[in-house]
C-alpha positions as CSV (number, residue, x, y, z in Angstrom):
1,M,2.1,-20.1,49.3
2,S,-1.6,-19.1,48.9
3,M,-2.6,-15.6,47.8
4,T,-5.7,-13.6,48.4
5,A,-7.9,-12.7,45.5
6,E,-6.5,-9.2,45.5
7,E,-2.9,-10.4,45.7
8,L,-3.5,-12.8,42.8
9,K,-5.0,-10.0,40.7
10,A,-2.1,-7.7,41.5
11,K,0.4,-10.4,40.6
12,K,-1.3,-11.1,37.3
13,S,-1.3,-7.4,36.5
14,E,2.4,-7.3,37.2
15,L,3.5,-10.4,35.3
16,F,0.9,-11.1,32.5
17,M,0.8,-9.4,29.2
18,E,-2.6,-8.1,28.2
19,K,-3.9,-7.2,24.8
20,K,-7.0,-5.0,24.7
21,H,-9.0,-2.8,22.4
22,A,-7.3,0.5,21.6
23,A,-10.4,2.4,22.6
24,H,-9.8,1.3,26.2
25,R,-6.4,2.8,26.1
26,M,-7.1,6.1,24.3
27,S,-8.6,9.3,25.5
28,D,-11.7,10.8,23.8
29,E,-9.4,13.4,22.3
30,D,-7.2,10.8,20.8
31,V,-10.2,9.0,19.3
32,A,-11.4,12.2,17.8
33,A,-7.9,12.9,16.4
34,A,-7.9,9.5,14.8
35,N,-11.2,10.2,13.1
36,R,-10.0,13.6,11.8
37,F,-6.7,12.0,10.6
38,C,-8.6,9.4,8.6
39,E,-10.6,12.0,6.7
40,G,-7.3,13.0,5.0
41,Y,-6.4,9.4,4.5
42,K,-9.6,8.6,2.7
43,Q,-9.0,11.6,0.4
44,F,-5.4,10.2,-0.3
45,L,-6.9,6.8,-1.2
46,D,-9.4,8.5,-3.6
47,D,-6.7,10.6,-5.2
48,G,-4.2,7.8,-5.6
49,K,-5.6,4.6,-6.9
50,T,-2.5,3.8,-8.9
51,E,1.2,4.1,-7.9
52,R,1.5,7.1,-10.3
53,E,-1.5,8.9,-8.9
54,A,-0.3,8.2,-5.3
55,V,3.1,9.7,-6.1
56,S,1.4,12.8,-7.5
57,A,-0.8,13.0,-4.4
58,A,2.2,12.6,-2.1
59,V,4.2,15.3,-3.9
60,R,1.3,17.7,-3.6
61,I,1.2,17.1,0.2
62,L,5.0,17.4,0.4
63,E,5.1,20.7,-1.4
64,E,2.2,22.1,0.7
65,K,4.4,21.2,3.7
66,G,7.5,23.1,2.4
67,F,9.4,20.3,0.7
68,R,11.4,21.0,-2.5
69,C,12.6,18.8,-5.3
70,W,16.3,18.2,-4.6
71,K,18.9,17.9,-7.3
72,R,22.0,15.8,-7.0
73,G,24.9,17.9,-5.6
74,E,22.9,20.7,-4.0
75,S,24.1,21.5,-0.6
76,L,22.0,20.8,2.5
77,Q,21.7,21.9,6.1
78,A,19.7,20.9,9.1
79,G,16.0,21.5,8.7
80,D,16.0,21.3,4.9
81,R,13.0,19.5,3.5
82,I,13.6,17.7,0.2
83,Y,12.2,15.0,-2.1
84,V,13.0,13.2,-5.3
85,V,10.7,11.3,-7.6
86,N,11.7,8.1,-9.5
87,R,10.0,7.7,-12.9
88,N,6.7,9.0,-11.5
89,K,6.2,5.8,-9.6
90,A,8.2,6.2,-6.4
91,V,9.2,9.1,-4.1
92,I,11.8,9.6,-1.4
93,A,11.5,12.5,1.0
94,A,13.7,13.7,3.8
95,V,14.0,16.2,6.6
96,M,17.7,16.9,7.4
97,G,18.6,16.4,11.0
98,T,20.9,18.2,13.3
99,A,23.2,15.2,13.9
100,P,25.8,14.3,11.2
101,L,24.5,12.0,8.5
102,A,27.2,9.5,9.5
103,D,25.2,8.9,12.7
104,G,22.5,7.3,10.5
105,V,19.0,8.1,9.4
106,R,15.5,7.2,10.7
107,L,13.8,5.6,7.8
108,T,10.3,4.5,7.0
109,A,9.4,2.5,3.9
110,A,6.0,1.7,2.4
111,H,4.7,0.8,-1.0
112,L,2.2,2.5,-3.2
113,D,1.2,-0.3,-5.6
114,S,-1.8,-2.5,-5.0
115,P,-3.2,-5.7,-6.7
116,R,-5.3,-4.9,-9.7
117,L,-6.1,-5.9,-13.4
118,D,-3.6,-4.5,-15.9
119,L,-4.7,-4.2,-19.5
120,K,-2.6,-6.3,-21.9
121,Q,-0.7,-4.5,-24.6
122,V,-3.2,-5.6,-27.3
123,P,-6.3,-5.5,-25.1
124,L,-9.3,-4.6,-27.3
125,Y,-11.3,-7.2,-29.2
126,E,-14.8,-7.9,-30.3
127,D,-16.8,-11.2,-29.9
128,T,-20.4,-11.6,-30.8
129,E,-20.9,-7.8,-31.0
130,L,-19.5,-7.2,-27.5
131,A,-16.3,-5.2,-27.0
132,L,-13.9,-6.5,-24.4
133,M,-10.4,-5.9,-23.1
134,K,-7.9,-8.6,-22.1
135,T,-6.2,-8.1,-18.7
136,H,-3.3,-9.6,-16.9
137,Y,-3.7,-9.5,-13.1
138,Y,-1.0,-7.8,-11.0
139,G,-0.1,-9.1,-7.6
140,G,-1.8,-11.9,-5.6
141,I,-5.5,-11.8,-6.0
142,K,-8.5,-14.2,-5.6
143,K,-9.6,-13.9,-9.2
144,Y,-13.3,-14.6,-8.5
145,Q,-13.5,-11.5,-6.3
146,W,-12.9,-9.3,-9.3
147,T,-16.0,-10.3,-11.3
148,T,-19.2,-8.3,-11.3
149,V,-17.8,-5.3,-9.4
150,P,-17.7,-1.8,-10.9
151,L,-14.3,-1.1,-12.2
152,A,-12.6,2.2,-13.4
153,L,-9.7,2.6,-15.8
154,H,-6.7,4.6,-14.6
155,G,-3.3,5.2,-16.1
156,V,-1.4,6.7,-19.0
157,I,-1.1,6.2,-22.7
158,V,2.0,7.4,-24.5
159,K,1.1,8.2,-28.1
160,R,3.2,7.6,-31.2
161,N,4.3,11.2,-31.2
162,G,5.5,10.9,-27.5
163,E,2.6,12.8,-26.0
164,T,1.4,11.3,-22.7
165,V,-2.3,11.1,-22.0
166,Q,-3.7,10.7,-18.5
167,V,-6.7,8.4,-18.3
168,N,-9.2,8.3,-15.4
169,I,-12.6,6.9,-16.4
170,G,-15.2,5.5,-13.9
171,E,-14.7,7.7,-10.8
172,D,-17.0,10.6,-11.5
173,I,-20.7,9.9,-11.0
174,S,-21.3,10.9,-14.7
175,D,-18.6,8.4,-16.0
176,P,-19.3,4.9,-17.3
177,V,-17.8,2.0,-15.4
178,F,-16.6,-1.4,-16.6
179,C,-16.8,-4.9,-15.3
180,V,-15.7,-8.5,-15.6
181,T,-18.7,-10.7,-16.2
182,D,-19.4,-14.1,-14.5
183,L,-21.6,-17.1,-15.3
184,L,-25.1,-17.2,-14.0
185,P,-25.6,-19.9,-11.3
186,H,-28.3,-21.6,-13.5
187,L,-25.6,-22.6,-16.0
188,A,-22.6,-22.9,-13.7
189,T,-22.9,-26.6,-13.1
190,E,-19.4,-27.3,-14.4
191,Q,-17.8,-24.0,-13.2
192,V,-18.7,-24.7,-9.6
193,K,-16.9,-28.0,-9.8
194,R,-13.6,-26.2,-10.3
195,P,-11.3,-25.7,-7.3
196,L,-12.0,-22.2,-5.8
197,G,-8.7,-20.9,-7.2
198,Q,-9.8,-21.9,-10.7
199,G,-13.4,-20.7,-10.4
200,I,-12.4,-17.8,-12.5
201,R,-9.2,-18.2,-14.6
202,G,-6.8,-15.5,-15.6
203,E,-7.8,-15.5,-19.2
204,E,-11.5,-15.1,-18.2
205,L,-10.8,-11.7,-16.5
206,N,-12.0,-9.9,-19.6
207,L,-13.3,-6.3,-19.2
208,L,-16.6,-5.6,-20.8
209,V,-16.3,-2.1,-22.4
210,G,-19.0,-1.7,-25.2
211,S,-21.9,-3.2,-27.1
212,M,-23.0,-0.5,-29.7
213,P,-21.8,-0.7,-33.3
214,V,-21.1,2.2,-35.6
215,C,-24.0,3.0,-37.9
216,C,-23.1,0.8,-40.8
217,D,-24.8,-2.3,-42.2
218,E,-21.7,-4.0,-43.5
219,G,-18.3,-4.9,-42.2
220,G,-17.0,-6.6,-39.1
221,E,-15.8,-5.5,-35.7
222,L,-18.2,-2.5,-35.7
223,V,-18.5,-2.4,-31.9
224,K,-14.7,-2.4,-31.5
225,L,-14.6,0.4,-34.1
226,R,-17.1,2.4,-32.1
227,V,-15.0,2.1,-28.9
228,L,-11.9,3.2,-30.8
229,E,-13.9,6.1,-32.2
230,I,-14.8,7.2,-28.7
231,L,-11.2,6.9,-27.5
232,H,-9.9,8.7,-30.5
233,E,-12.3,11.6,-30.0
234,K,-11.5,11.9,-26.3
235,Y,-7.8,11.1,-26.2
236,G,-6.6,11.3,-29.9
237,I,-5.3,7.7,-29.7
238,T,-5.4,4.7,-32.1
239,E,-5.3,1.0,-31.3
240,A,-1.6,0.9,-31.8
241,D,-1.2,3.4,-28.9
242,F,-2.2,0.6,-26.4
243,L,1.3,-0.8,-27.1
244,S,2.8,2.0,-25.0
245,A,0.2,2.4,-22.4
246,E,-0.1,1.5,-18.7
247,L,-3.8,1.1,-18.0
248,E,-5.1,-0.4,-14.7
249,A,-8.6,-1.6,-13.9
250,V,-9.3,-0.8,-10.3
251,P,-12.5,-0.8,-8.2
252,A,-14.6,2.3,-8.9
253,G,-15.9,4.5,-6.0
254,Q,-14.7,6.3,-3.0
255,A,-13.3,5.1,0.3
256,R,-16.2,4.9,2.8
257,D,-16.7,4.7,6.5
258,L,-17.7,1.1,7.4
259,G,-19.9,0.0,10.3
260,F,-22.8,1.6,12.2
261,D,-20.2,3.2,14.4
262,R,-18.1,4.4,11.5
263,S,-15.0,2.9,13.2
264,M,-13.6,1.3,10.1
265,I,-12.8,2.3,6.5
266,G,-13.7,0.1,3.5
267,A,-11.7,0.8,0.4
268,Y,-9.5,-0.4,-2.4
269,G,-5.8,-0.1,-1.9
270,H,-5.3,-0.1,1.9
271,D,-2.3,-2.5,1.1
272,D,-0.1,-0.5,1.4
273,R,-1.3,3.1,1.2
274,V,-2.7,2.7,4.7
275,C,1.0,2.7,5.9
276,A,2.3,5.1,3.2
277,Y,0.0,7.9,4.2
278,P,0.8,7.8,8.0
279,A,4.5,7.6,7.2
280,L,4.3,10.5,4.8
281,L,2.3,12.7,7.3
282,A,4.6,11.8,10.1
283,L,7.6,13.1,8.0
284,C,5.7,16.2,7.1
285,D,5.0,16.9,10.8
286,C,8.7,16.3,11.7
287,K,10.2,19.8,12.4
288,A,13.7,19.5,13.8
289,P,14.8,15.9,14.0
290,V,18.1,14.9,15.5
291,H,18.7,12.2,13.0
292,T,17.8,12.8,9.3
293,A,14.3,11.5,8.7
294,V,13.6,9.7,5.5
295,T,10.5,8.2,3.9
296,I,10.4,5.9,0.9
297,L,7.2,5.4,-0.9
298,T,8.0,2.7,-3.4
299,D,6.6,0.6,-6.3
300,K,6.4,-3.0,-7.3
301,E,6.2,-4.6,-3.9
302,E,3.3,-6.7,-4.9
303,I,5.3,-8.5,-7.6
304,G,8.6,-8.9,-5.7
305,S,10.0,-5.3,-5.7
306,D,11.8,-5.9,-9.0
307,G,12.1,-3.3,-11.8
308,N,13.7,0.1,-11.6
309,T,11.0,1.6,-9.4
310,G,11.0,-1.3,-6.9
311,L,13.2,-1.5,-3.8
312,C,15.4,-4.2,-5.4
313,S,16.7,-1.6,-7.8
314,A,19.5,0.9,-7.0
315,Y,17.5,4.1,-6.8
316,F,17.3,4.3,-3.0
317,H,21.0,3.3,-2.6
318,D,21.9,6.0,-5.2
319,F,19.8,8.6,-3.3
320,M,21.6,7.8,-0.1
321,R,25.0,7.9,-1.8
322,D,24.2,11.3,-3.3
323,L,23.0,12.5,0.1
324,A,26.1,11.2,1.8
325,G,28.3,12.9,-0.9
326,V,27.1,16.4,0.1
327,C,27.4,15.5,3.8
328,D,31.0,14.4,3.6
329,T,30.4,10.8,4.4
330,R,29.8,7.5,2.6
331,A,26.5,5.6,2.1
332,H,27.6,2.4,3.7
333,I,28.6,4.3,6.9
334,V,25.2,5.9,7.0
335,F,23.4,2.5,6.4
336,S,25.3,0.8,9.2
337,A,24.1,3.4,11.7
338,S,20.5,3.7,10.4
339,Q,17.2,2.3,11.6
340,C,14.1,1.5,9.6
341,L,10.4,0.8,10.1
342,S,9.3,-1.2,7.2
343,A,5.7,0.0,7.1
344,D,3.5,-2.7,5.6
345,V,0.2,-4.2,6.5
346,T,-0.5,-7.5,8.2
347,S,-3.5,-9.8,8.3
348,A,-6.1,-9.0,11.0
349,Y,-7.8,-11.9,12.8
350,D,-11.1,-12.7,11.2
351,P,-13.4,-14.8,13.4
352,T,-15.2,-16.2,10.3
353,F,-11.9,-17.8,9.2
354,A,-10.3,-18.3,12.6
355,D,-8.5,-21.5,11.8
356,V,-5.7,-19.9,9.8
357,N,-4.3,-18.0,12.7
358,D,-2.5,-18.7,16.0
359,R,-4.7,-16.5,18.2
360,R,-1.8,-15.9,20.6
361,N,0.4,-14.5,17.8
362,C,-1.8,-12.7,15.4
363,A,-2.9,-9.1,15.0
364,Y,-6.4,-7.8,15.8
365,L,-8.4,-4.9,14.4
366,N,-8.4,-2.0,16.8
367,Y,-5.5,-3.2,18.9
368,G,-3.1,-0.6,17.5
369,V,-0.2,-0.6,15.1
370,C,1.3,-4.1,14.7
371,M,5.0,-4.8,15.1
372,M,6.2,-7.9,13.3
373,K,9.6,-9.2,14.3
374,Y,9.6,-11.4,11.1
375,T,7.4,-12.0,8.1
376,G,8.2,-14.5,5.3
377,S,6.7,-17.8,4.4
378,R,6.7,-21.0,6.5
379,G,10.3,-21.2,7.8
380,K,10.6,-17.4,7.7
381,S,11.7,-17.5,4.1
382,G,12.1,-14.0,2.7
383,S,12.2,-12.4,6.1
384,S,14.8,-10.1,7.6
385,D,13.9,-11.3,11.2
386,A,14.7,-8.2,13.3
387,S,17.1,-8.6,16.2
388,A,15.9,-8.7,19.8
389,E,17.9,-5.6,20.6
390,F,16.2,-3.5,17.9
391,V,12.7,-4.8,18.7
392,G,13.4,-3.9,22.3
393,E,14.5,-0.4,21.3
394,V,11.3,0.1,19.2
395,R,9.2,-1.3,22.0
396,R,10.6,1.2,24.5
397,L,10.1,4.0,22.0
398,L,6.4,3.2,21.4
399,D,5.6,2.8,25.1
400,A,7.4,6.1,26.0
401,N,5.2,7.9,23.4
402,E,2.0,6.2,24.5
403,V,1.5,4.5,21.1
404,V,-1.0,1.7,21.2
405,W,0.7,-1.3,19.6
406,Q,0.6,-5.1,19.3
407,T,2.6,-7.9,17.8
408,G,1.6,-10.4,15.2
409,E,2.5,-12.7,12.4
410,L,0.9,-13.6,9.1
411,G,-1.0,-16.8,9.9
412,K,0.0,-20.2,11.2
413,V,3.4,-21.4,10.4
414,D,2.5,-23.9,7.7
415,M,-0.4,-21.9,6.3
416,G,1.6,-19.7,3.9
417,G,2.8,-16.2,4.8
418,G,4.1,-13.2,2.9
419,G,6.9,-10.7,2.6
420,T,7.5,-7.0,2.7
421,V,10.4,-4.7,1.6
422,A,12.1,-5.2,5.0
423,A,14.5,-7.7,3.8
424,Y,15.8,-5.4,1.0
425,L,16.6,-2.6,3.5
426,A,18.1,-5.0,6.0
427,N,20.3,-6.3,3.3
428,L,21.9,-2.8,3.3
429,N,23.0,-3.4,6.9
430,I,20.1,-1.3,8.3
431,D,18.4,-2.4,11.5
432,T,14.8,-3.0,10.2
433,V,11.5,-4.2,11.7
434,D,8.1,-4.4,10.1
435,V,5.3,-2.3,11.5
436,G,1.9,-1.7,10.0
437,V,-1.9,-1.8,10.0
438,P,-3.9,-5.0,10.4
439,V,-6.2,-5.5,7.4
440,L,-9.3,-7.6,6.8
441,S,-9.9,-9.0,3.3
442,M,-6.4,-8.1,2.2
443,H,-5.9,-8.0,-1.6
444,A,-9.7,-7.9,-2.2
445,P,-11.4,-5.2,-4.2
446,M,-12.5,-3.8,-0.9
447,E,-10.2,-4.1,2.2
448,V,-11.1,-3.1,5.7
449,V,-9.0,-1.3,8.4
450,S,-9.6,0.3,11.7
451,K,-9.3,4.1,12.0
452,L,-7.6,3.7,15.4
453,D,-5.0,1.5,13.9
454,V,-4.3,3.9,11.1
455,Y,-3.8,6.8,13.5
456,M,-1.5,4.7,15.8
457,T,0.6,3.9,12.8
458,Y,1.1,7.6,12.3
459,R,1.9,8.1,15.9
460,A,4.5,5.3,15.7
461,C,6.2,6.8,12.7
462,A,6.1,10.3,14.3
463,A,7.7,8.9,17.5
464,F,10.4,7.1,15.5
465,Y,11.3,10.3,13.7
466,G,11.6,12.2,17.0
């Protein structure tokens, strides 16, 4: 039967699903709150450019909010606020709920590591009176993006005597910076014939760190010697101490507002600190939850979550077993009743590179936090693929709390894809779904996110904790 124009409009409003910009669904007060929230987030990014620094920044926030370091076996009661740190690279925090732990926890999990250039164990060398350092890139990067940008050195050096030295060079305006050089276009005839992925090769990511020799007319490697002299004067180290160091070259500079309207943030390390910070703040703002609220900020996700600080290790399981032990239950009982938001980023639609996305099933900047039923590569490989029941429950929760949200997946089916920590938590028999912030230029030295999406991720985590 035919409909009037008004009837047709009403029917479409009733039956169609509509995606639209978060600004059209938020009050002026909410937009202002999002902007305020992101000022703290930018500071967190600047304070935590490595997983170690991010853990330190997270612990400072936790302690300011009344959390205490918990020791295995200590008794707990409803309302207690605790945290534990794993090897200075991961942290778990919890607010004890009023319900028995056997009823499950409400868990969020994000990672603190980001793609970067790690120094090799024997990094420093001299060639034609230039001092350089060899690097080994960490995580998935487009290598050409890491040339000719200012880089800072962050990390730790453990000296022969066991003393640990903190390194942070390149962030203060008075500090020097470093860079990876590239070939001038005038002489790049052969280089530009390489496939894009080989335009810069891994062994060409060499950090330029010096060019001035010591004052001596004889002998070799005088520029290298000058660099080592400076490092010895500042840190008391010798070349051999690089063998027990973790030094990371990361983009220098602060997180900045992006755009004439200041609606976005351009910075290094949004993946995945842009989800870690909202999850952490939501936990800190959680006062009296029914179910115990837990946040994991983990390491090593960018290289497969292996190692004893990644979520493939036993440290989270052991924490939950210890927690269950003081609450008169067992970890596997807690897991089976628990729910998890795996808080990791997804790719935002980029109109410049539109052909990699299915526009009906991708995330958009400023459309809110993105819920991804599955991640993985091509045939969902490496994905936990959340159940319809759990997705429905999270959907109702977000709507009830006026959280602006969307759904999406990481590109067209045969284009590639990517994974998160969701599968490792789902493997513990925890209902798990991915939620996170859409990102432009993911894994680049400068990534881009929307302030509204960051704030809605916080709102989603806060609603989940209850």
